[in-house]
C-alpha positions in Angstrom: 139.8 68.2 126.8 138.4 69.5 123.6 135.2 72.3 123.7 131.7 70.6 122.5 130.4 72.0 119.3 127.4 73.9 119.1 126.1 70.7 116.4 127.9 67.8 118.9 126.0 69.8 122.1 122.8 70.5 120.4 122.7 66.0 119.0 123.2 65.1 122.7 120.1 67.4 123.8 117.6 65.6 120.9 118.9 62.2 121.9 118.1 63.5 126.2 115.0 64.7 125.0 113.6 62.0 122.6 115.0 60.1 125.7 112.6 61.1 127.9 109.1 61.5 125.7 110.1 57.8 124.9 110.2 57.1 128.7 107.2 58.7 129.5 105.1 57.6 126.7 105.9 54.3 127.3 105.4 53.8 130.8 103.1 56.0 131.6 100.8 56.7 128.2 100.5 53.6 126.6 101.0 51.0 129.1 98.0 49.5 130.7 96.9 49.9 134.5 98.1 52.9 135.0 95.1 55.4 137.2 94.1 57.8 135.2 94.8 61.3 137.1 98.3 59.9 136.5 98.1 59.4 133.4 96.6 62.7 132.9 99.5 64.2 134.9 102.1 62.8 132.4 100.6 63.5 129.2 101.2 67.3 130.6 104.3 66.4 131.3 104.7 65.2 127.1 102.7 68.3 126.3 106.1 70.3 127.0 108.4 68.0 126.0 106.7 68.9 122.8 106.9 72.4 123.0 111.0 72.0 124.2 111.0 69.4 121.2 109.8 72.4 119.5 111.7 75.4 120.4 114.8 73.1 120.5 114.6 72.3 116.8 114.6 76.1 116.1 118.7 75.5 116.7 118.7 72.7 114.3 119.9 73.8 110.6 119.0 70.3 109.1 122.4 69.8 108.4 123.0 66.3 108.2 119.9 66.0 106.2 116.6 64.1 106.0 115.1 60.8 106.0 112.1 59.1 104.6 109.5 58.1 107.1 107.0 55.0 106.6 104.7 58.0 105.3 106.7 59.0 102.5 107.4 62.0 104.6 110.7 63.5 104.9 112.1 64.5 108.4 115.2 65.9 109.5 117.9 63.3 111.1 119.0 65.3 114.2 115.9 67.1 115.0 113.3 65.1 113.8 111.0 68.1 112.2 108.7 67.4 108.7 110.9 69.3 105.7 108.8 72.2 104.4 106.3 72.5 107.6 106.1 76.2 108.8 107.4 77.1 112.1 105.2 79.1 114.3 107.6 80.6 116.5 111.0 82.1 116.0 114.2 82.0 117.8 116.5 85.2 117.8 119.3 86.2 119.0 119.9 88.3 122.3 122.5 90.3 120.9 123.8 91.6 117.4 121.1 91.7 113.9 118.1 90.0 114.4 116.5 88.2 110.7 113.1 87.6 110.3 111.8 86.3 107.2 113.1 87.3 103.8 112.1 89.9 101.4 109.3 89.6 99.6 107.1 91.6 97.2 103.9 91.5 94.7 104.4 88.7 92.0 101.1 88.1 90.5 99.8 90.4 88.2 95.9 88.9 88.7 94.0 90.7 90.3 92.2 88.5 93.0 89.0 89.0 94.7 89.8 90.4 98.3 92.7 91.8 100.1 92.7 88.7 102.1 92.9 86.1 99.0 95.8 88.9 97.5 97.5 89.2 101.1 101.6 88.1 100.6 102.8 89.7 104.0 100.5 90.8 106.7 103.1 90.9 110.3 104.2 93.3 112.4 106.7 94.2 115.5 107.0 95.8 118.3 110.7 96.6 118.7 112.4 98.6 121.8 109.5 101.1 121.8 109.6 100.7 117.5 106.2 99.6 116.0 107.5 98.5 112.5 104.3 96.8 110.0 105.0 95.1 106.8 101.8 94.9 104.1 102.9 93.1 100.8 99.7 92.2 98.7 98.8 91.8 95.0 96.8 93.8 93.4 92.7 93.5 94.5 88.9 94.6 94.3 88.1 96.7 96.8 83.9 98.1 97.6 82.9 101.6 98.6 80.6 103.8 99.0 78.6 100.7 100.9 79.4 98.0 98.1 77.9 100.7 95.1 81.1 100.4 93.4 84.3 98.5 93.1 87.7 99.9 92.4 90.9 97.9 91.7 93.4 98.2 94.7 97.2 98.1 93.2 100.0 95.9 93.7 101.8 97.2 97.0 104.7 96.6 99.3 104.3 99.5 102.2 106.5 99.4 105.4 105.0 101.6 108.3 107.3 102.7 111.0 105.5 104.4 114.0 107.6 106.0 116.9 106.7 109.0 119.6 103.7 110.1 117.6 105.6 109.9 114.2 104.1 107.4 111.6 106.7 106.9 108.3 105.1 105.1 105.3 107.7 103.9 102.4 105.7 102.2 99.2 106.5 101.5 95.9 106.4 104.7 94.8 105.8 107.4 97.8 107.0 108.3 101.4 104.5 109.5 103.7 105.5 110.9 106.9 102.9 111.8 109.6 103.5 113.5 111.9 100.9 113.0 114.7 101.3 116.4 116.8 99.6 116.7 120.4 96.2 119.0 119.9 96.5 118.7 116.6 92.9 119.2 115.1 91.2 116.5 112.8 88.1 118.9 112.0 90.8 121.5 110.2 91.3 120.5 106.2 94.8 119.1 105.8 96.7 120.4 102.1 99.3 119.2 99.8 101.8 121.1 97.6 104.8 121.2 96.2 108.0 123.2 97.7 107.7 125.6 94.4 104.4 126.2 95.0 104.1 128.1 98.2 104.6 131.2 98.8 108.4 132.2 100.1 107.0 133.3 103.4 104.9 130.1 103.9 107.7 128.3 103.7 109.6 129.7 106.9 106.6 127.7 108.5 108.1 124.1 107.4 111.6 123.3 109.5 112.5 120.8 106.1 116.2 120.9 105.8 117.1 119.5 101.6 119.8 117.7 101.0 120.7 117.5 97.4 124.3 117.6 94.9 125.6 119.6 92.3 123.2 119.6 90.3 120.5 119.9 92.4 119.3 116.4 92.2 117.0 115.4 95.5 119.1 113.5 98.3 117.0 113.1 101.2 116.2 115.6 103.6 115.9 116.8 107.5 113.1 117.5 109.3 113.5 119.5 112.8 110.8 118.8 115.6 
């Protein structure tokens, strides 16, 4: 007996689901004389079937195309979902590469009145203990000093990874690494400078190994913890 394909299995599951939803709707929700308590119980069941539809639909790639309904909407011929409607859930494989969203960069030269108007992506995920945050926005106006001054904030794509007290933020022009060490005093001043600006005896305090090529072009670095 030939093995059932994933597409065939999914189509069969949708048919069973829609049949169950129609049964509940026709016999308990749209039928006269059903007691209120019984109708309420089956309304909950219908909602649960609807949630099953939501998650089952995440597996559908809409491979048979769309059909147009009476209200001029395009719905998938397999799962019945409306074309172009944003999903509220994600279906991720337990093993292998997880793909969430797409690579987005600032896409407008306009300066927006607020960050909310300029925002393209503001999302985060905790993945096996690591915290990843993606913030993408166009230029916007920001106020400071009790709203007495206004400046234009540059468009940015910032990806921040936090792991075990270390924070690495990557933007278009900089890569910032913050070592949040225990016992670090916030009262002490933080300084910054290029390696060549520091005295040789002070460089011994920085456990950094630089990677470079024959032309002394910077390739990367390693920080010893």
